[in-house]
C-alpha positions, -999 to 999 in steps of 0.1 A, spaced: 493 356 794 466 332 801 446 314 773 414 294 774 399 276 745 415 254 718 440 265 690 445 238 662 482 235 655 478 240 617 460 274 623 481 305 616 488 327 643 500 363 642 509 380 675 507 417 677 522 438 705 501 470 717 521 490 740 502 521 742 472 511 767 461 478 784 431 461 773 410 441 797 399 411 775 399 402 739 379 374 723 392 362 690 372 332 674 377 304 699 407 318 716 402 340 748 432 361 756 436 382 788 460 410 787 483 420 815 499 454 823 505 472 790 511 443 765 482 431 746 481 399 722 454 390 694 454 365 668 448 359 632 445 389 609 425 410 629 458 420 648 458 456 659 488 473 648 510 496 668 503 531 657 531 557 648 535 583 674 524 617 666 551 643 657 550 667 686 577 691 698 584 695 736 590 731 748 623 728 767 617 738 804 580 733 799 555 706 798 539 722 768 536 701 735 535 717 702 516 701 673 518 727 644 519 763 635 498 785 611 497 821 599 467 839 613 452 862 586 421 871 604 432 892 633 438 929 634 477 924 637 493 895 620 503 866 643 514 830 643 490 805 660 506 775 674 482 746 682 494 731 714 488 707 744 494 723 777 494 713 814 468 737 827 482 743 861 517 751 849 525 787 851 551 796 822 558 826 804 568 817 768 587 834 739 583 829 702 615 828 679 604 835 642 626 828 612 618 857 588 640 860 557 675 859 569 669 869 606 654 855 637 630 877 657 616 873 692 582 881 702 563 874 736 537 848 734 502 848 746 487 815 757 448 807 755 439 774 769 406 762 755 376 760 780 368 724 767 392 701 786 366 680 807 388 685 837 419 666 825 452 681 838 462 687 800 442 708 776 443 722 742 460 756 739 467 783 714 503 798 717 499 831 698 530 848 686 528 884 671 549 889 640 572 918 645 571 946 621 596 943 594 587 906 591 561 900 562 563 863 559 577 841 589 584 806 578 592 789 609 586 792 646 600 779 679 588 782 714 607 784 746 604 797 781 614 834 784 639 848 780 654 832 751 691 833 755 713 836 724 733 803 730 699 786 732 687 797 698 708 772 677 695 743 700 657 749 696 634 728 672 613 747 648 578 743 632 571 752 597 545 779 595 517 767 574 486 786 557 511 813 543 484 825 517 448 835 527 424 821 501 387 833 499 373 821 468 389 791 450 398 760 471 412 728 462 384 708 480 346 716 486 342 696 517 368 680 541 359 656 569 378 655 600 380 621 617 399 622 651 408 595 675 408 564 653 420 540 680 421 501 682 398 504 651 388 471 633 354 481 616 363 475 580 329 475 564 314 505 581 346 526 573 342 517 535 306 525 536 311 558 553 338 568 531 317 558 499 288 576 512 306 608 520 319 609 484 282 605 473 274 636 494 302 656 479 331 651 502 365 650 484 390 651 513 391 630 546 416 636 573 422 606 598 440 611 630 451 574 637 463 560 670 462 525 658 439 501 637 438 465 623 459 454 593 425 452 571 418 488 582 452 499 573 449 483 539 416 504 534 433 536 545 463 528 522 439 523 493 420 556 499 454 574 504 466 563 472 434 576 455 439 610 471 408 610 493 424 601 527 452 619 545 465 599 576 479 619 605 497 597 629 482 606 664 496 578 690 504 604 719 515 576 744 551 587 738 542 621 754 512 616 777 489 589 793 459 594 772 425 587 786 402 563 766 371 580 777 356 614 780 357 619 816 386 613 843 359 595 863 354 570 834 392 567 825 418 585 843 448 600 821 464 632 811 442 645 783 405 637 772 400 609 749 431 602 730 437 639 723 405 643 702 402 681 708 437 693 699 434 669 667 401 686 656 417 720 661 448 710 640 424 697 612 403 729 612 436 750 605 450 724 584 419 725 562 416 766 566 426 774 530 423 740 514 386 735 519 354 754 514 337 736 543 348 713 570 327 686 589 336 676 623 321 642 630 331 607 639 336 575 615 302 561 626 282 592 620 266 605 588 250 639 582 221 633 558 201 659 540 164 651 537 151 669 507 183 670 486 208 643 478 243 659 486 260 684 508 269 704 477 230 711 473 224 711 512 249 739 522 234 768 497 201 760 513 214 765 549 233 797 539 201 809 524 179 799 553 203 807 583 230 830 568 266 824 557 296 818 578 275 801 605 284 769 624 255 745 614 246 721 642 230 688 634 207 668 657 217 633 665 197 602 656 207 571 676 207 541 652 214 510 675 232 483 658 218 457 683 188 457 660 188 445 624 151 450 611 137 447 577 123 479 562 86 483 559 71 467 528 72 472 499 109 485 506 136 460 505 173 458 512 197 454 485 217 420 483 242 419 512 254 383 516 287 394 500 297 413 531 291 385 556 330 377 559 340 415 560 346 425 596 326 455 608 291 470 610 268 469 578 252 502 581 224 493 554 212 464 580 203 492 605 176 515 596 157 522 629 164 550 653 155 554 689 127 578 697 136 613 703 140 622 741 131 659 742 154 670 769 183 651 751 175 659 716 204 684 713 231 663 728 258 644 708 253 667 678 280 674 652 288 703 629 296 715 593 315 750 594 333 773 572 368 770 587 376 806 580 349 817 602 360 796 632 389 803 657 386 773 682 365 739 681 356 713 704 338 678 701 303 691 699 302 727 685 327 754 681 343 774 710 351 807 692 336 819 658 329 851 639 292 843 640 268 824 663 258 786 657 224 777 644 205 744 648 196 728 616 158 719 613 157 680 615 135 681 584 161 696 563 192 675 576 201 654 606 228 632 618 227 594 619 248 578 646 250 541 637 268 521 666 262 497 694 244 513 723 253 487 748 230 488 778 197 504 768 161 501 778 149 507 741 127 479 726 125 467 690 89 477 688 95 514 700 122 520 672 113 544 644 120 535 607 145 559 591 148 550 554 170 579 541 202 559 540 184 531 521 176 557 493 215 557 485 219 520 482 217 516 446 250 538 442 264 527 478 265 490 472 285 486 440 307 513 452 315 493 483 318 461 464 344 477 440 366 489 469 363 456 488 374 437 455 402 462 447 416 456 485 411 420 482 388 419 513 358 406 495 359 370 491 350 358 455 340 325 443 
């Protein structure tokens, strides 16, 4: 460890070990820290916490990892779908051992590797287990290389089979958002703002697949978990795989794409299958905003009337670069925001200008809202297998706002285009954010 700069003796220092991946360089106040190998040190209360490992099961005699199991009600023959991570080149024949009433029944597994793996060695897979006749309600499943011997059965680890009942009308939640791959996350203010915005839009459940985050972010997640809005799924895969930090092997070598984002999204889809009417698959720095109505509750009936029900609705992306903080055109004005100056993270209300649309790129980086019961497999952008085709939502009806640093960009301030839709929510958003920051003791008061 090498340190440059000055640290006063009276200043409190907290050291945090982060063992899941190396970090090139971290700057914290006046102390510059360089990380070596796989140990990272940060100072003060922005310390990044070591994440809890994901709860995966290894298939003995195979490199396949099992995430979760769900009863599939939508196929002609009833089967159990196990969401898995599989080494794509490995050739293995698997069998399923199903617990059903007082017996254990074996069935031959079918393996379906999802086509979106971005050329990483491991990819998302479905292990499909036909339910044998005479078994109406299997409760647990284990997977093993074929043939499963009798002496091995007592040694196998079982997954609970979820989604035992198929619901079609009444759901506990109207809208669920799935946030995957929260890693090294310190963006407190934008997290609170986005969670409050989502509630204004009609979202009443958010599932976060968390690799690791700062202590302040954890405080926010605990607050919303206690309220019942957020469900946090531990998602540190370093115990099992060398995860990539980027989307392509050429950008960041590893075993699997971007912290295992795609299997997390598929797990969230099935986890929400009969708990939520709709599911939105987008990131923590993105917001899908309707243009003529104020909420998703009003938006989705319009989309179903215009494009048809059970479609995957695709929303075009608008880049909102946080490098620019320009005032809105007069007579519009920003609400008071001085109280957020000492809260870490991006203030989305300070960034109201988008980049110009590039025609050939206009349908990249989009995100979706779906009826989960109409989808069998999903990826980062769009679904892979669904009952019906996907449709592009007209930008005048709704579009996505992607508020993040853009890094190297040729965009000039004078070429940016004002997007005032977010500002129209500020009268409700600002006091809601203040209330959360006060309750979590993250807002400094006089």
